[in-house]
C-alpha positions as CSV (number, residue, x, y, z in Angstrom):
1,M,103.3,103.9,69.6
2,T,101.9,100.9,71.0
3,R,100.5,100.5,74.7
4,S,99.2,97.4,76.9
5,S,98.1,97.1,80.2
6,A,98.5,94.2,82.4
7,P,96.7,93.6,85.8
8,G,98.1,93.3,89.3
9,K,97.2,89.9,91.8
10,V,96.6,89.1,95.5
11,Y,97.7,85.9,96.8
12,L,94.7,83.7,97.8
13,F,96.9,81.0,99.4
14,G,100.7,79.9,98.8
15,E,103.0,82.6,98.7
16,H,106.7,81.7,99.7
17,A,105.7,78.0,100.0
18,V,105.4,78.1,96.0
19,V,109.2,79.1,95.8
20,Y,109.8,75.1,97.1
21,G,107.5,73.2,94.6
22,E,104.1,73.6,96.7
23,P,101.0,75.0,94.8
24,A,100.0,78.6,94.9
25,V,96.7,80.3,93.7
26,P,96.8,84.2,93.2
27,C,94.2,85.7,91.2
28,A,94.5,88.8,88.9
29,I,93.0,92.3,90.3
30,E,91.7,95.1,88.4
31,R,94.5,97.6,89.4
32,R,96.8,97.8,86.2
33,A,100.5,98.8,85.0
34,R,100.1,100.5,81.7
35,V,103.0,100.8,79.0
36,A,103.4,102.8,76.3
37,V,106.1,102.3,73.9
38,H,107.4,104.0,71.1
39,R,110.7,102.9,68.7
40,R,113.8,104.7,68.4
41,D,116.2,105.3,65.7
42,D,119.2,104.6,68.2
43,G,119.6,101.5,70.4
44,R,118.9,103.7,73.9
45,L,115.9,103.7,75.8
46,R,114.4,106.4,77.3
47,V,112.0,105.5,80.3
48,N,109.4,107.8,81.8
49,A,108.2,106.6,85.1
50,E,104.9,108.5,85.6
51,D,103.3,107.0,88.8
52,L,104.6,104.0,90.4
53,S,103.3,105.0,94.1
54,L,106.3,107.3,94.4
55,N,107.2,110.6,92.5
56,G,108.0,110.3,88.8
57,F,111.2,110.9,86.5
58,T,112.1,110.3,83.5
59,V,115.8,108.7,82.7
60,E,117.7,108.0,79.2
61,Y,120.5,105.7,79.1
62,G,122.0,103.0,76.8
63,A,120.9,99.3,76.9
64,T,124.5,97.7,78.1
65,A,124.9,96.9,81.2
66,D,127.7,99.0,81.9
67,S,125.5,102.0,80.9
68,R,123.5,102.6,84.3
69,P,121.0,105.8,84.5
70,D,122.4,108.3,87.4
71,V,119.4,109.7,89.1
72,D,118.8,110.5,92.6
73,V,115.4,108.6,93.5
74,P,114.7,105.7,95.6
75,E,116.2,102.6,94.8
76,P,112.9,100.6,94.3
77,L,111.8,102.9,91.9
78,V,115.0,102.9,89.8
79,T,114.8,98.9,89.9
80,A,111.4,99.0,88.9
81,A,112.1,101.6,86.1
82,T,115.4,100.4,84.7
83,Q,116.3,96.5,85.7
84,Y,112.8,95.2,85.0
85,V,112.6,97.4,81.8
86,D,115.7,96.4,80.4
87,G,115.0,92.7,81.0
88,A,111.8,93.1,79.3
89,I,113.3,95.0,76.4
90,E,116.4,91.9,76.1
91,Q,113.4,89.4,75.6
92,V,111.8,91.5,73.2
93,R,115.3,92.0,71.2
94,D,115.5,88.1,71.4
95,V,112.2,86.8,70.2
96,T,112.0,89.8,67.4
97,G,115.6,89.2,66.4
98,E,116.1,93.1,66.2
99,D,118.9,93.2,68.5
100,D,119.2,97.1,68.5
101,A,116.1,98.4,68.7
102,G,115.8,101.4,71.2
103,F,112.6,102.5,72.8
104,D,110.9,105.5,74.6
105,V,108.9,103.4,77.2
106,T,106.4,105.2,79.4
107,I,104.8,103.5,82.6
108,E,101.9,104.3,84.4
109,S,100.4,102.4,87.3
110,D,97.8,102.3,90.1
111,I,99.3,99.4,91.7
112,P,101.7,100.2,94.9
113,L,105.1,99.4,94.3
114,G,106.7,96.8,96.2
115,A,103.3,96.1,98.1
116,G,102.5,92.5,97.4
117,L,100.3,93.3,94.6
118,G,102.6,92.3,91.6
119,S,103.9,95.5,90.2
120,S,107.1,94.4,89.0
121,A,105.5,91.5,86.8
122,A,102.2,93.7,85.4
123,V,105.1,96.2,84.0
124,V,107.1,93.7,82.5
125,V,104.3,91.9,81.2
126,A,102.9,95.1,79.6
127,A,106.3,96.1,78.1
128,I,107.0,93.1,76.5
129,D,103.6,92.8,75.0
130,A,103.8,96.5,74.1
131,A,107.3,96.6,72.8
132,T,107.0,93.2,70.6
133,R,103.8,94.8,69.1
134,E,105.7,97.7,68.2
135,L,108.0,95.7,66.0
136,G,105.5,93.8,64.5
137,V,105.4,90.8,66.7
138,T,102.1,89.5,68.9
139,L,103.0,86.8,71.6
140,E,100.4,84.5,73.0
141,P,99.8,84.6,76.9
142,A,101.7,81.7,77.8
143,E,104.9,82.8,75.7
144,L,104.5,86.5,77.3
145,A,104.1,85.0,80.5
146,E,107.2,82.9,80.3
147,R,109.3,85.5,78.9
148,A,107.9,87.8,81.7
149,Y,108.9,85.2,84.2
150,Q,112.5,85.3,82.9
151,T,112.7,88.8,83.5
152,E,111.8,88.7,86.8
153,S,114.1,85.4,87.8
154,Q,117.1,87.1,85.8
155,V,116.5,90.3,88.1
156,Q,115.4,88.7,91.6
157,D,118.5,86.1,91.2
158,G,116.3,83.3,90.3
159,Q,114.0,83.8,93.6
160,A,110.8,84.8,91.3
161,S,108.1,82.4,90.9
162,R,106.1,81.9,87.6
163,A,102.7,82.8,89.6
164,D,103.1,86.5,89.3
165,T,103.8,86.8,85.9
166,F,101.6,84.0,84.4
167,C,98.7,85.6,86.5
168,S,99.3,89.0,85.1
169,A,99.3,87.8,81.5
170,T,96.1,85.3,81.3
171,G,94.1,87.3,84.3
172,G,91.8,85.4,86.5
173,A,92.4,83.1,89.4
174,V,95.6,80.6,88.2
175,R,97.0,77.8,90.0
176,V,100.7,77.7,90.0
177,E,103.2,74.3,91.1
178,G,106.6,74.6,89.8
179,D,106.6,74.8,86.0
180,D,102.9,74.0,85.7
181,C,100.7,76.9,85.6
182,R,97.0,76.7,84.5
183,S,93.5,78.7,85.0
184,L,91.1,77.8,87.7
185,E,87.4,78.3,87.8
186,A,86.6,81.0,90.4
187,P,83.5,82.3,91.9
188,E,83.0,86.1,92.4
189,L,85.3,87.1,95.0
190,P,84.4,90.2,97.6
191,I,88.3,91.4,97.7
192,V,89.0,94.2,100.2
193,I,92.6,95.2,100.3
194,G,94.3,97.2,102.9
195,F,97.7,98.9,102.4
196,D,100.5,100.5,105.1
197,G,102.1,102.5,102.5
198,G,105.2,100.6,103.2
199,A,107.2,97.7,101.3
200,G,109.0,94.7,102.6
201,D,112.2,93.1,101.6
202,T,111.4,90.6,99.1
203,G,114.9,89.1,98.8
204,Q,115.5,89.3,102.8
205,L,112.0,87.6,103.4
206,V,112.6,85.0,101.1
207,A,116.1,84.2,102.4
208,G,114.6,84.3,106.0
209,V,112.2,81.7,105.4
210,R,115.0,79.3,103.4
211,D,117.4,79.7,106.6
212,L,114.4,78.5,108.9
213,R,113.2,76.0,106.4
214,E,117.1,74.7,106.6
215,E,117.5,74.9,110.5
216,Y,113.9,73.4,111.7
217,D,112.0,70.4,110.6
218,F,109.0,72.2,112.0
219,A,109.8,75.2,109.6
220,A,110.1,72.8,106.5
221,H,106.7,71.0,107.9
222,T,105.0,74.5,107.9
223,V,105.7,75.3,104.3
224,E,104.6,71.9,103.2
225,A,101.2,72.9,105.5
226,I,100.6,75.9,103.4
227,G,100.7,73.5,100.5
228,D,98.2,71.7,102.2
229,V,95.9,74.5,102.3
230,V,96.3,75.5,99.2
231,R,94.9,72.2,97.8
232,N,92.0,72.7,100.1
233,G,91.7,75.9,98.9
234,E,91.2,74.5,95.4
235,D,88.2,72.4,96.5
236,A,86.6,75.7,98.1
237,L,87.1,77.9,94.8
238,A,85.6,75.0,92.9
239,D,82.9,74.5,95.2
240,G,82.3,78.5,95.1
241,D,82.3,78.2,98.9
242,I,83.5,81.9,100.5
243,D,83.5,81.0,103.7
244,E,85.6,78.2,103.6
245,I,87.9,80.1,100.9
246,G,88.0,82.9,103.7
247,R,88.6,80.1,107.1
248,L,92.0,78.9,104.9
249,M,93.0,82.2,104.0
250,D,93.2,82.6,107.9
251,F,95.1,79.4,108.3
252,N,97.4,80.4,105.4
253,H,98.1,84.0,107.0
254,G,98.6,82.1,110.5
255,L,101.3,79.7,108.9
256,L,102.9,82.7,107.3
257,A,103.3,84.7,110.4
258,A,104.8,81.7,111.9
259,L,107.5,81.8,109.1
260,G,108.2,85.4,110.4
261,V,106.9,87.4,107.6
262,S,104.4,89.1,108.4
263,S,104.6,92.5,110.6
264,R,102.8,94.9,113.3
265,S,101.1,96.9,110.6
266,L,99.8,93.5,108.7
267,E,98.7,92.1,111.7
268,T,96.8,95.1,112.7
269,M,95.0,95.4,109.2
270,V,94.1,91.4,109.3
271,W,92.6,91.7,112.6
272,A,90.6,94.9,111.9
273,A,89.5,93.0,109.1
274,R,88.5,90.2,111.0
275,D,86.9,92.1,113.6
276,A,84.8,93.8,111.0
277,G,83.6,90.5,109.9
278,A,85.7,89.8,107.0
279,R,85.0,85.9,105.9
280,G,89.2,85.9,106.1
281,A,92.2,87.9,105.8
282,K,95.7,87.6,105.4
283,L,98.8,89.5,104.4
284,T,99.7,88.7,100.3
285,G,103.0,88.8,98.6
286,A,106.2,88.7,100.5
287,G,105.0,90.3,103.6
288,G,107.4,92.2,105.9
289,G,104.8,95.0,104.9
290,G,102.6,96.2,102.2
291,C,99.1,94.7,101.7
292,I,96.6,92.6,103.3
293,V,93.8,90.7,101.6
294,A,90.4,90.2,102.9
295,L,86.9,88.4,101.7
296,D,83.8,90.6,102.9
297,P,80.7,91.4,100.8
298,T,80.0,94.3,102.9
299,E,81.6,98.0,103.5
300,E,82.1,96.9,107.1
301,T,85.9,95.8,106.2
302,E,87.0,98.5,104.0
303,T,85.2,101.0,106.8
304,A,87.3,99.6,109.4
305,L,90.6,99.3,107.5
306,S,90.2,103.2,106.5
307,F,90.1,104.0,110.0
308,T,92.6,101.5,111.3
309,P,96.0,103.0,112.4
310,G,98.7,102.2,110.2
311,C,96.7,101.6,107.2
312,E,97.5,104.0,104.3
313,N,94.7,103.2,102.1
314,A,91.9,100.6,101.9
315,F,90.0,99.5,98.6
316,R,88.0,97.2,96.8
317,A,89.1,95.3,94.0
318,E,87.5,93.4,91.2
319,L,88.6,90.0,90.0
320,A,90.5,91.0,86.8
321,E,89.1,88.2,84.4
322,T,91.1,89.5,81.5
323,G,95.0,89.5,81.7
324,V,97.0,91.9,79.4
325,E,95.0,93.8,77.5
326,R,95.9,95.9,73.9
327,L,94.9,99.4,74.2
328,E,94.4,101.5,71.6
């Protein structure tokens, strides 16, 4: 059996705008998905989802598109545990040349599912890494990130960004602009996350921004303004200026809210964090529910969020300097 883990992520700046070629800056956090893989003697897949923030389950099925599992659990969990794993295994078969390889796959994760913290990217990165190594092949992080991106792009009908998978594979803070992905120097970031217990519909939210952008020039300009925020944010990261990073996060959140991707629960958590003295606070990911990210070196924001109506969980998350990790 071969095991790998990969981190989740938060967006400091740039979600949604990155879809239109603007830069984005996500950073990896020490919340991880762990995937264990054991080769089978047949070509079937057995997926055991231990914890994806919902009840776990096990399904076994053929790896062909017309052989889907029949299981009565929420659709987001089925998607995470089957479509993403299927796509990851397709990449493994392609890179190793072992077209008939089957696997027992066990997924454990402490990244909330669908909450904007990169759960699917972490699962895919860890799955590809573990399964290729189970077949005797070790991929470099850049190729691992690219193959994970291809998997996410297929599952998400071409709407995926390279940001999540590159960040999960390499760790640290990264800059993504189109096909250009690179690591950034970043200071110690006092990250606090608030989670409302829900999840937005990424496809619907992305489509909503696309429709606004096509209908209104000012919406297109809002997307471009997010790109300008990101560029200023890069300078603040390079200078280690936490106050300026937070201020720009606030700007970024306002622009995202103007595009209609915030929600009542996200706004409540953002303002609770700001009122508690956070340097900055914004939604992270597609929006519509899920998580906010704030910067606060004190305990005030975490404490305030823990008492905020609609916030199910509040926690600190250290920057993950390492991306994919090979576990013993």
